[in-house]
GUGU-646326 format. One line per 8 residues: number of its first residue (from 1); their letters; for each residue x negated, y, z negated of C-alpha. Coordinates in steps of 0.1 Angstrom, whole numbers. Example, Ala and Ser with C-alpha at 12.3 -4.5 7.8 and 13.67 -1.06 7.14 Angstrom:
1 = as = -123/-45/-78  -137/-11/-71
***
This chain:
1 = mstqsgli = 0/-2/0  -19/26/12  -13/62/30  -27/65/68  -60/82/51  -65/50/34  -58/69/-2  -31/55/-23
9 = tlkqarel = -1/77/-35  2/85/-77  34/68/-73  22/36/-57  -4/34/-84  18/35/-107  45/12/-92  19/-13/-90
17 = rgwsqygl = 10/-10/-126  47/-17/-136  49/17/-154  75/41/-155  65/79/-150  73/84/-189  48/53/-194  21/70/-172
25 = arragvsq = 26/104/-185  21/89/-222  -9/74/-213  -26/102/-194  -12/125/-222  6/149/-197  49/154/-196  65/131/-173
33 = ptvskien = 83/163/-154  46/168/-144  42/130/-130  76/138/-113  67/168/-97  36/157/-89  49/123/-75  79/145/-56
41 = gylncats = 56/169/-41  75/196/-60  43/218/-69  38/240/-47  0/243/-57  -25/219/-60  -28/195/-95  -52/208/-115
49 = ydvayals = -83/184/-120  -77/180/-156  -40/168/-150  -58/140/-119  -83/131/-138  -61/121/-170  -37/105/-146  -64/88/-129
57 = kaldiqit = -80/78/-155  -47/57/-172  -44/44/-140  -81/31/-142  -89/42/-107  -114/69/-90  -97/100/-89  -109/102/-51
65 = dinwpfgl = -86/73/-44  -56/90/-47  -42/110/-25  -29/144/-42  -1/167/-22  -18/197/-24  -54/192/-30  -73/191/-63
73 = thrgrpmg = -83/226/-84  -108/232/-109  -101/258/-135  -82/277/-110  -103/272/-80  -104/248/-51  -124/220/-52  -153/221/-29
81 = ssavirhd = -154/259/-39  -180/275/-64  -165/256/-94  -190/230/-111  -176/204/-128  -196/191/-161  -187/157/-172  -194/171/-208
89 = deqaakpp = -163/189/-206  -145/160/-199  -158/141/-229  -153/168/-249  -112/171/-246  -103/132/-249  -77/130/-273  -78/94/-293
97 = kcascfti = -58/68/-276  -49/37/-288  -68/9/-290  -42/-20/-275  -21/-3/-250  -42/30/-245  -16/55/-252  -24/87/-266
105 = lprsghcd = -21/85/-299  4/110/-320  -6/131/-348  1/102/-376  -24/82/-359  -2/52/-354  6/38/-321  42/40/-314
113 = fcn = 47/13/-293  22/-13/-305  32/-3/-346
***
């Protein structure tokens, strides 16, 4: 299941895992409406790198393997411009995840799905 460009859509990647939009959103730490808007092309602008990174990480696929409908931005600038991606920034902002199902843990520190 890939597009003509050889890339997979976010919806295809999510459905291959058998996840709902809500399930992907929880695992990635984004809202379900964000997932829906990206999948259905309702965002009239590029997806932020941070959101795309979180979604691809949750799906355990490379960010470059997904066809992002309007491209990607990093800190408000189109990817490929003078934006520099620092990988240490990605590590610093990662919220804690459940060791079993990899969902973002709520403030209580206990997984709502596993406990």
